[in-house]
N, C-alpha and C positions, 0 to 999 in steps of 0.2 A: 178710530180710524175704521173706515167702512171699506176701503178697498185695500190690496195689499201695495206697499210700496215696491216699485221698481228699482233695486240698489245697484243695477248693470251701469247705471248713467253716471253715478256718484263717484267720487275720486276718494283715494283712500283714506284722505284726512276727512273727508266728510263722513265716510262712515264710522271712522274712530269717536267723532263728536257727538255723532248720531248714538252709539252705543253708550257712551258717558252720559248723555243727557237722559236718555231712558233708563239707565243703571240708577240715575239720581232720581227720577220721576217714580220709579219702581220702590226706592227706598223710603221715600216720602210717603208714599201711598200705603206702603206696610205700616209705618209708623203713625199714621192718622187713622187707620184702620182698627188700629189695637185700643184707641179709646173710646170710639164712637162706632157706631153701626155704619158700614159702607153702601153706599146707594147701587154703587155699580160692580157687583161682585166678579164680574168677568173681566173688570179693567186690568188686574194683574196679570192675567194668562193671556192676553191680548198683547201686553208691555213684553212679557217674556218670549213670546213667539216674534215679536220684532226684533228683540236683541237677537233671536238665535237666526233669524234671516239675515240680518247684517253681518254677524259673524261667521255665517255659512258664505256668504259672498266673499269675505275677507280671506277664508281659508282657500276657497276654490282660486283666488287671485293669487295667491302665494305657491300654489300648485302648479300652476300655469306658467309662473315666473321661473320657478325650479327648473322646468324642463328645458 
């Protein structure tokens, strides 16, 4: 992904699905990389950052809703 995804337009369910899908992608990437040479070494870092951005947006929404 070349550009950052704007998560403010997504629903809470979309964010949860996005995080779940990215965690699965990261898991498969890790297991695939253990047996062979990984061509894109920065892909795992990118996926982790995308997960963090989505979780940050989720936490921010919960904080706003709690007020």
